[in-house]
N, C-alpha and C positions, 0 to 999 in steps of 0.2 A: 433501559432495563439495568437493574442492579444485579451483580452476581457476588453472593459471599464468598465462594471459593473458587479457585480454578477448575476444579473437578466440575462444579455448576455450570460454568462457561464452555466446559469441553461437551458438556451433553449437547451444546448447540453448534458443533462443530460446522465451520462452514461449508464442508464439503459433504454432499450427500450422493451416495450411489456414483461416485466419482466424478460428480460435476459440483462446482461451484454454486454457492447459494447468495445472492447478492445481500440479501436481509441479514443473514447470518455473519457473512464477512462485515457488513457495516458495523455489526456489533463487536467483532473482534478487533477492528479497526478504532473504534470508540474506547475500548476497553484497554486498548495499547497505551493510550495517552494518560491513563489514571492508575490501572492496577494490572497486576500479571504481566506487565511490560516484558519480563525476562522470558517466560514461558510462551508468551505471544510471539516474541523473536524467534525464539527457538522452533515453536510450529513453523513460521513463514519460512526458515531457512531450508526446509525440506523441500520448498516450493519455490526456490530460486530461480529454476529453470523454466517454470510453468507460463506460457504465452496466455493462456486464458486468465491466469490470473493477473499477469501485467496489463492486460486490457482492460480487465475490472478496475484494476488501481487507476488507471488513467480515465476511466468513466467517471469514477468519483471526483477526481480534481476538476474535469471539465462540464460536470452537471451542475447547472445552478440551483438545483434543489437541494443540493449539500452544501451550497454557498456557506463558509463560516462553520462548519462541522467539524467535529474533532475526527470525522471520519477522512476528511482530507489530509488533516496533519498527519494520521496514520498511514494512509495511502502514499503520501510522498516518502515518508520514512521505510515504508516497504519497499518502493521501488528503487530507494537508494541502495538497498540491500540485494537487489536482483542481479542477476548474471548479466556481466558486461556485453556480451556478445548478443544475449537477447535484447538489451536497450540498444545496442547499434542497429538492431534490425528495427528498432522501434523510434530511430532517431528523429523523424517528423514530430512525433508525440512528444519525446521526450525534451526537445526544442521548444515545441508549444507550451508544454507545462514550465521550463525554465523561463519564458518571457512573461509570467505571471508577476505582477507588482507585488504581491505579498510574498515575503520569503518563506514562510511556511507552508506554503502550498507548492514550492519548488522542490523538487527532488534532491535538487543539489543545492542548497542556498547558497547565496552569494557566487553561484558558479564555479565553485571550487572544484578542483580535481575533474575537470571535464576533457584532458588531453586526450584519454581514452578513446573519447566517442570520434576522433579523426583518424584512428590508427586504422 
């Protein structure tokens, strides 16, 4: 879907009645790769401690239905910005994502800066 303005995209906010909507989250992740990246990054910063969001982001990375989709690139990027303690609690999922041979599907391409995972 194409959104002319940030306000248009905001009308399809991925949170409905306090719950994440996967289809709308997909749109935010795809749009973050093309336009409104700053606004979308600011939006996700408010949810960097949200375990449900992290689980959904990992689901995009591991679901073959999204293979090659920009939603995977967006999901990896948002995961990189999530709270470190939250990611430590999901270490198995993070390491599974890091094992992907495709750099842009890894939350931390080239495995940089993962020392914190062992702390």
